[in-house]
ZATOR-677402 format. One record per residue: residue in three letters; x, y, z negated of N, C-alpha, C in turn. Coordinates in steps of 0.1 Angstrom, whole numbers, plus 5000, padded with zeros to 4 digits. Each point is the difference from the previous one (the first is absolute). Layout:
ALAXYZXYZXYZ...
***
This chain:
MET219251077379499549854999501549955006ARG500349874999500749955010499449885006LEU499949985014499249905006500949895009ARG500149884998501349965008498549895014GLN500450025008499049955012501149895010LEU498949915007500749935011500150095012PRO500749955010499450075016498949925003GLY499050125004498649964997498850094996GLY500850044988499250074987500049934988SER499749905002499849904986500550044991LEU499450024990500750054985500449884995LEU501150024992500949874988499950074988HIS500050114998500250024988499750174999VAL499550074989499750094996500550064987GLU500750084996500250054985500350154998PRO499850024989499750154996501450075002LEU500650105002501450034998500250044984GLU501450005000500150004984499850134996ASP499850125003499850164997498449985004CYS499249914999498650015004499450074991SER499050114996499750094994498549914996PHE499249915007499049944999499849944987ASP498849994993500249904990500049865005GLU499849874991500049865005498950015007ALA498650024997498850025005499950045016GLY500550134999500550075013501049945012GLN501049914994500949945005499349895014ALA499449934986499149885005499250015011ALA499250115000499050025007500850085013VAL501150045000500850075015500449885005VAL500349874990500949885008498649925007ARG498749984993498949965005499650065013ALA500150135001499950065013500250015013VAL501949984994500549965013500249875004PHE499849884990499549855007498850055007ALA499050065000498949975004500050075014ALA501150075005500550055013500649885006ASP500449924995500849865002499549945016PRO500650015011501250015006499950175001LEU501250064998500250155004499949995019PRO499850125003500350035013501549955004TYR500149935011501249955005500250035018ALA499049965006499850025013500050135005GLY501350075010500250105001500950084990PHE500349944989501250074991501049914999GLU500549875008501049974999501150035002ARG500550135006501050055001499950074988VAL500050034992500250084990499449894984PHE500049915002499649874991501149994987ASN499650004989501049984987499449944994ARG500749854993499549934992499750014986GLU500550134997499850044988499850165001VAL498850074993499550105003499550064987ARG500450114997499950074986498750125005ILE499249984992499250145002499750054986VAL500050124999499850104992498450034997LEU499450014991498750024996499850104989ARG499550135002499650094989498550025000VAL499749994986498750054996499850174999ASP499250045002500150174999498350014988
***
């Protein structure tokens, strides 16, 4: 997943990576789950903040 966020942790955009192996329903579920966590933690993490974050999820 690729996440774009503002300083403060508010999400702007969440999208599957091009090589995502999840089907369409799985991708949509992950996008909903990420937005459900909005805003992401920010306080205490300002020094490592990045506007774009890449997260790799695997299903076993």
